[in-house]
VOPAGU-2260 file (C-alpha; in pm, 1 decimal, decimal comma):
REM VOPAGU-2260
SITE   aa  ch    i         X         Y         Z
SITE  MET   A    0       0,0       0,0       0,0
SITE  ILE   A    1     131,8     343,3     -93,4
SITE  VAL   A    2      -0,5     645,2      93,4
SITE  THR   A    3      47,9     970,3     -96,1
SITE  ASN   A    4    -127,0    1292,3    -188,1
SITE  ILE   A    5     -28,3    1265,6    -555,5
SITE  ASP   A    6    -330,9    1223,1    -778,6
SITE  LEU   A    7    -211,7     961,2   -1030,2
SITE  PRO   A    8    -334,5     617,2   -1132,1
SITE  ALA   A    9    -201,0     330,1    -919,8
SITE  ALA   A   10      27,0     193,9   -1194,2
SITE  GLU   A   11     195,5     531,6   -1243,6
SITE  LEU   A   12     238,4     579,5    -868,2
SITE  TRP   A   13     404,2     238,3    -850,1
SITE  ARG   A   14     644,2     332,0   -1133,8
SITE  LEU   A   15     721,5     661,6    -963,8
SITE  TYR   A   16     802,2     510,8    -623,2
SITE  ARG   A   17     967,9     183,7    -724,4
SITE  GLY   A   18    1288,7     366,3    -815,2
SITE  ARG   A   19    1320,6     477,4    -453,5
SITE  ALA   A   20    1240,2     138,2    -304,8
SITE  ASP   A   21    1598,5      40,0    -228,1
SITE  CYS   A   22    1741,5     375,4    -119,1
SITE  GLU   A   23    1697,0     299,8     253,1
SITE  ASN   A   24    1908,7     -12,2     212,7
SITE  ARG   A   25    2187,4     187,9      44,2
SITE  ILE   A   26    2177,4     443,2     327,6
SITE  LYS   A   27    2202,4     165,6     588,4
SITE  GLU   A   28    2488,1       8,5     393,7
SITE  LEU   A   29    2679,1     337,0     383,9
SITE  LYS   A   30    2607,5     398,5     750,8
SITE  TYR   A   31    2701,7      59,7     893,2
SITE  ASP   A   32    2950,4     -87,1     642,5
SITE  PHE   A   33    3139,0     224,3     532,7
SITE  GLY   A   34    3136,9     438,5     846,7
SITE  GLY   A   35    2883,8     688,4     717,1
SITE  ASP   A   36    2725,2     734,8    1058,1
SITE  SER   A   37    2999,5     968,1    1182,9
SITE  LEU   A   38    3017,1    1220,2     900,3
SITE  ASN   A   39    2909,1    1526,0    1099,3
SITE  LEU   A   40    3241,3    1697,1    1168,4
SITE  LYS   A   41    3306,3    2047,1    1304,2
SITE  ASN   A   42    3426,6    2189,1     975,0
SITE  PHE   A   43    3209,5    2191,5     660,7
SITE  TRP   A   44    3498,9    2103,5     430,4
SITE  ALA   A   45    3609,8    1818,5     656,3
SITE  THR   A   46    3255,3    1680,0     651,1
SITE  GLU   A   47    3243,9    1706,7     273,0
SITE  ALA   A   48    3582,2    1533,2     240,6
SITE  ALA   A   49    3467,9    1251,4     470,1
SITE  LEU   A   50    3143,8    1208,4     274,1
SITE  LEU   A   51    3327,9    1203,1     -58,8
SITE  THR   A   52    3572,7     944,9      76,7
SITE  VAL   A   53    3291,0     719,3     195,7
SITE  MET   A   54    3109,8     759,4    -136,2
SITE  MET   A   55    3429,0     676,0    -327,9
SITE  ALA   A   56    3483,1     363,9    -114,8
SITE  TYR   A   57    3124,8     256,4    -176,2
SITE  ASN   A   58    3152,9     313,6    -551,4
SITE  LEU   A   59    3483,5     124,9    -572,5
SITE  MET   A   60    3336,0    -166,2    -379,4
SITE  SER   A   61    3031,9    -163,1    -604,9
SITE  LEU   A   62    3250,1    -171,5    -917,1
SITE  PHE   A   63    3455,6    -453,3    -767,4
SITE  ARG   A   64    3140,1    -643,5    -683,6
SITE  GLN   A   65    2998,4    -601,0   -1032,7
SITE  GLY   A   66    3316,9    -658,0   -1228,8
SITE  VAL   A   67    3514,5    -917,6   -1038,0
SITE  MET   A   68    3268,1   -1103,6    -825,7
SITE  ARG   A   69    2970,8   -1084,6   -1066,7
SITE  SER   A   70    2743,9   -1037,2    -768,1
SITE  ASN   A   71    2482,2    -781,3    -661,1
SITE  THR   A   72    2550,1    -780,8    -286,7
SITE  VAL   A   73    2837,9    -616,3    -101,2
SITE  SER   A   74    2840,8    -850,7     199,3
């Protein structure tokens, strides 16, 4: 069941929201597996550098997973 205030047919609502269906899992993966839960630093530029480093690590692991392991899961 999808609860929304968007006035679209059910099939179009499903297409709209299905692209976001896995984003919570990616956030949890970044938070717990790549140390993304401690990105709030005192300096803005330090926080941005930490976030970019975590994102780069995630992307490299994803490429490794897809290219070498031929798998869709990081764990």
